[in-house]
Every structure is written in C-alpha cells, then in structure tokens.
C-alpha positions as CSV (number, residue, x, y, z in Angstrom):
1,M,97.8,123.4,72.1
2,F,99.8,122.7,75.2
3,L,102.4,125.3,74.6
4,R,99.5,127.9,73.8
5,L,97.8,127.1,77.2
6,L,101.1,127.1,79.1
7,R,102.0,130.7,77.5
8,Q,98.6,132.0,78.8
9,E,98.9,130.5,82.3
10,P,102.5,129.6,83.1
11,E,101.7,129.0,86.8
12,K,99.6,126.1,85.9
13,F,102.5,124.1,84.3
14,I,102.3,121.1,86.7
15,A,98.5,120.8,86.1
16,R,98.8,121.2,82.3
17,A,101.6,118.7,82.1
18,R,99.7,116.1,84.1
19,R,96.7,116.7,81.9
20,I,98.5,116.3,78.6
21,A,100.5,113.2,79.9
22,G,97.1,111.5,80.9
23,S,95.5,112.5,77.6
24,M,98.2,110.9,75.7
25,I,98.1,107.8,77.8
26,L,94.3,107.5,77.6
27,D,94.0,108.3,74.0
28,S,96.8,105.8,73.0
29,S,95.7,103.1,75.1
30,Y,92.0,103.4,75.3
31,G,91.0,105.9,72.5
32,W,89.7,108.2,75.4
33,N,89.5,111.8,74.2
34,V,90.0,114.0,77.3
35,K,87.3,116.7,77.0
36,G,88.5,119.2,79.6
37,E,90.4,120.3,82.7
38,D,88.3,118.3,85.0
39,D,88.1,114.8,83.1
40,Y,87.1,112.0,85.3
41,L,89.6,109.5,84.1
42,V,92.5,111.8,84.3
43,S,91.8,112.6,87.9
44,L,91.3,109.0,88.6
45,M,94.7,108.3,87.2
46,Q,96.1,111.1,89.4
47,K,94.6,109.8,92.5
48,S,95.8,106.0,91.7
49,F,99.3,107.4,91.2
50,E,99.2,109.3,94.5
51,L,98.0,106.2,96.3
52,H,100.7,104.1,94.6
53,A,103.3,106.5,95.7
54,E,101.9,106.4,99.3
55,S,102.2,102.7,99.4
56,L,106.0,102.8,98.3
57,K,107.1,104.8,101.2
58,P,109.5,103.1,103.6
59,G,108.1,101.4,106.7
60,R,104.7,101.4,105.1
61,W,104.6,97.6,105.1
62,L,104.9,95.0,108.1
63,V,107.7,93.3,106.3
64,D,109.7,96.5,106.4
65,T,109.3,96.3,110.5
66,F,109.9,92.6,110.6
67,P,112.0,91.4,107.9
68,I,111.7,87.7,109.1
69,I,108.1,87.5,107.7
70,R,109.3,87.8,104.2
71,F,110.0,84.1,104.4
72,I,106.8,82.9,105.6
73,P,104.9,81.3,102.5
74,I,101.8,82.7,101.3
C-alpha cells in the first residue's frame, strides 16, 4: 500500500513515510488502526516530536547559559 501510494504521488514522500511509521507504532503498541491521512493520533505524535526536537536545541535551557546551576540540588 505504501509503495502504491508513493508511486501515485511521489512528491508526498515525507508525509507518507511519517504516516506509515506512525501507523506501525500505533498499531504495534496500542492496536490503533490509522484510518486516513489526517488521523488525530498520528498528527498528535508528529506535534509531540516537533516540540521535543525544539526543546533539545542548544541554549534552550537555563543550565546551558549558566552551567553552575546544574550543581544545585532539586
């Protein structure tokens, strides 16, 4: 199915790859079958990945600016 859709619309490769990866993760982990292109959980996973990547950028955390605070006990 993935290859057939990719052959029909090769310009949507990234979107199709994200959908198939999300579909496999949701199906194997939770038994959730992705119904279409705009599945809520797949879009939620994509948004969480984007937020996670944003939080990992250098200088994003205060400890990156002031390394001494990493020694303050929480």
